[in-house]
C-alpha positions in Angstrom: -19.5 -24.4 21.4 -21.9 -21.9 23.0 -20.9 -18.3 23.4 -21.3 -16.3 26.5 -24.5 -14.3 26.9 -24.3 -10.8 25.5 -20.9 -11.4 23.8 -20.4 -10.8 20.1 -20.0 -14.0 18.0 -16.4 -14.8 17.5 -14.7 -15.1 14.1 -13.5 -18.4 12.8 -10.3 -19.0 10.8 -12.3 -20.0 7.8 -14.3 -16.8 7.9 -11.1 -14.8 8.0 -9.7 -16.6 5.0 -12.9 -16.0 3.2 -12.9 -12.4 4.1 -9.4 -12.0 2.6 -10.7 -13.2 -0.8 -13.7 -10.9 -0.7 -11.7 -7.9 0.4 -9.2 -8.4 -2.5 -12.0 -8.5 -5.0 -13.0 -5.0 -3.8 -9.7 -3.6 -5.0 -10.8 -3.8 -8.6 -13.8 -1.7 -7.8 -11.7 1.0 -6.2 -9.3 1.0 -9.2 -12.2 1.3 -11.6 -13.6 4.2 -9.7 -10.2 6.0 -9.8 -10.0 5.4 -13.6 -13.4 7.0 -14.0 -12.4 10.0 -11.9 -9.1 10.4 -13.9 -11.0 10.3 -17.3 -13.5 12.9 -16.1 -10.6 15.2 -15.0 -8.9 14.8 -18.3 -12.1 15.6 -20.1 -12.4 18.8 -18.1 -8.9 19.8 -19.1 -9.6 19.1 -22.8 -12.8 21.2 -22.7 -10.9 23.9 -20.6 -13.6 23.7 -17.9 -13.1 25.9 -14.8 -10.3 24.8 -12.5 -12.8 24.3 -9.5 -14.3 21.3 -11.2 -10.9 19.9 -11.9 -9.9 20.3 -8.3 -13.1 18.5 -7.3 -12.0 15.4 -9.3 -8.6 15.6 -7.5 -10.5 15.4 -4.2 -12.4 12.4 -5.5 -9.1 10.7 -6.3 -7.9 11.4 -2.7 -11.1 9.9 -1.3 -10.5 6.8 -3.4 -6.9 6.7 -2.2 -8.2 6.8 1.4 -10.5 3.8 0.7 -7.6 2.0 -1.0 -5.4 2.5 2.1 -8.1 1.4 4.5 -8.7 -1.7 2.4 -5.1 -2.6 2.1 -4.5 -2.1 5.8 -7.5 -4.3 6.7 -6.3 -7.0 4.4 -2.8 -6.8 6.0 -4.3 -7.1 9.5 -6.5 -10.1 8.6 -3.7 -11.9 6.7 -1.3 -11.2 9.6 -3.8 -12.7 12.1 -4.3 -15.8 9.9 -0.6 -16.3 9.5 0.0 -15.9 13.2 -2.7 -18.4 14.1 -1.3 -21.0 11.6 2.2 -20.4 12.9 1.5 -20.6 16.6 -1.1 -23.4 16.4 -2.8 -22.5 19.8 -4.7 -25.2 21.6 -7.7 -22.9 21.9 -8.9 -20.4 19.3 -8.2 -16.9 20.6 -10.5 -13.8 20.0 -9.6 -13.4 16.3 -11.7 -10.2 16.0 -9.6 -8.5 18.7 -6.4 -9.7 17.1 -7.4 -8.2 13.8 -8.5 -5.0 15.4 -5.2 -4.7 17.4 -3.1 -5.1 14.2 -5.3 -2.7 12.3 -5.1 -0.1 15.1 -1.3 -0.4 15.1 -0.9 0.3 11.4 -3.6 3.0 11.3 -1.9 4.9 14.1 0.7 6.1 11.6 -1.8 7.3 9.0 -1.9 11.0 8.0 -3.8 12.7 5.2 -0.6 13.7 3.4 0.2 10.1 2.8 -2.7 9.7 0.5 -0.8 11.6 -2.2 1.7 8.7 -2.2 -1.0 6.4 -3.8 0.2 5.0 -7.1 -3.0 5.9 -9.0 -3.0 9.5 -7.6 0.7 9.9 -8.6 -0.2 8.7 -12.1 -3.2 11.1 -12.2 -1.1 14.1 -11.3 1.6 13.3 -13.8 -0.8 12.8 -16.7 -2.9 15.8 -15.7 0.2 18.1 -15.8 1.3 16.6 -19.1 -2.2 17.1 -20.6 -2.2 20.8 -19.5 1.1 21.3 -21.2 -0.2 19.8 -24.3 -3.2 22.2 -24.4 -1.0 25.2 -23.4 -2.8 25.8 -20.1 -0.4 27.9 -18.0 -0.8 28.6 -14.3 0.5 31.6 -12.4 4.2 31.4 -11.8 3.8 31.3 -8.1 1.3 28.6 -8.3 3.5 26.7 -10.8 6.5 26.9 -8.5 4.4 25.6 -5.6 3.1 22.7 -7.8 6.6 21.9 -8.9 7.7 21.6 -5.3 4.6 19.5 -4.4 5.3 17.2 -7.3 8.9 16.9 -6.3 7.9 16.1 -2.7 5.4 13.5 -4.0 8.1 11.8 -6.1 10.2 11.5 -2.9 7.4 10.2 -0.8 6.3 7.8 -3.5 9.8 6.4 -3.6 9.7 6.0 0.2 6.6 3.8 0.0 8.8 1.3 -1.9 11.0 1.2 1.2 8.2 -0.4 3.3 8.3 -4.2 3.8 4.9 -5.8 2.9 5.4 -8.2 5.8 6.5 -5.9 8.7 5.1 -2.7 7.4 8.3 -1.0 8.5 11.1 0.6 6.5 13.5 -2.1 5.3 17.1 -2.3 6.4 18.3 -5.2 4.2 15.9 -5.4 1.2 16.0 -8.5 -0.9 14.2 -8.9 -4.2 12.3 -11.9 -5.5 13.7 -12.8 -8.9 10.4 -14.4 -9.9 7.8 -11.7 -9.2 10.1 -8.8 -8.7 8.8 -7.8 -5.2 11.1 -6.8 -2.4 11.0 -7.6 1.3 13.0 -7.2 4.5 15.5 -10.1 4.4 14.9 -11.5 7.9 11.1 -11.2 7.7 10.7 -13.1 4.3 13.2 -15.8 5.4 11.3 -16.4 8.6 8.0 -16.6 6.7 9.4 -19.1 4.1 10.9 -21.3 6.8 7.7 -21.3 8.8 5.7 -22.3 5.8 8.1 -25.1 4.8 8.1 -26.5 8.3 4.4 -27.1 7.9 5.0 -28.6 4.4 3.4 -25.6 2.7 4.4 -23.2 0.0 5.0 -19.5 0.8 2.9 -17.0 -1.1 4.4 -13.6 -2.0 3.1 -11.3 0.8 2.7 -8.4 -1.6 -1.0 -7.6 -1.9 -2.2 -8.5 -5.4 0.7 -10.8 -6.3 -0.2 -14.2 -7.5 3.2 -15.8 -7.0 2.5 -18.8 -4.8 5.9 -20.5 -4.2 8.5 -18.1 -2.9 11.8 -19.9 -2.3 15.0 -18.8 -0.4 16.9 -19.4 -3.6 14.8 -16.8 -5.4 16.0 -14.0 -3.1 18.8 -11.7 -4.1 20.0 -8.4 -2.4 18.2 -5.4 -3.9 21.3 -3.2 -4.0 19.6 -0.6 -6.3 16.8 -0.1 -3.8 19.3 0.1 -0.9 21.2 2.9 -2.7 17.9 4.7 -3.4 17.0 4.5 0.3 20.3 5.9 1.3 20.0 8.7 -1.2 16.5 9.5 -0.1 17.4 9.5 3.6 20.3 11.9 2.7 17.9 14.3 0.9 15.6 14.3 3.8 18.4 14.9 6.2 19.8 17.7 4.1 16.4 19.4 3.8 15.8 19.2 7.5 19.2 20.8 8.2 18.5 23.8 6.1 
């Protein structure tokens, strides 16, 4: 099939599926980079190097967190496009590149810099860094310490809130259900629709959580995640109380 003159070459379904595999392999590189930055920061604390250098490594961690977010969102957009195409089975192949970009723009529209501190690795970095400082008896000014405590508390809250997001819809869950096999949680209606759609085409449903290798999610594996629902209700109440003060 010839393309129109001057138009960009269209993506194929095969190229998208290949891209997903390649993109996921990049995640290990990002994780390795964050591990190096963490170790450097810890070495700086152990040698009691000036705080400015330590803060520099924190900025490096945030830059890696931004890369990780961008990669995960792009994977989500590509996977969503592939799943939509397989589900709809259109007679003619649409503009896949535009479909991916539309999904990506939608999820990126909610990005903000403050969200980068919700990254799992960054949270681990901050927790271990604080523990190491206590071990070496490195004290900060009381005002700074109070601010850090508040920041850490806010980060814990926001980290919990990231667990409230469904990996399928990318929205906060209302009725979370847990997969007994791999332990991941999804919005009940979204995961059931995904499983039913796959089974209609005689295919197994992969866990939609990025990085999960579980390849056969069944309806019988799903149970209500009551603990997470209580946590969500408690978190929403804390947010509401803080806003009313």
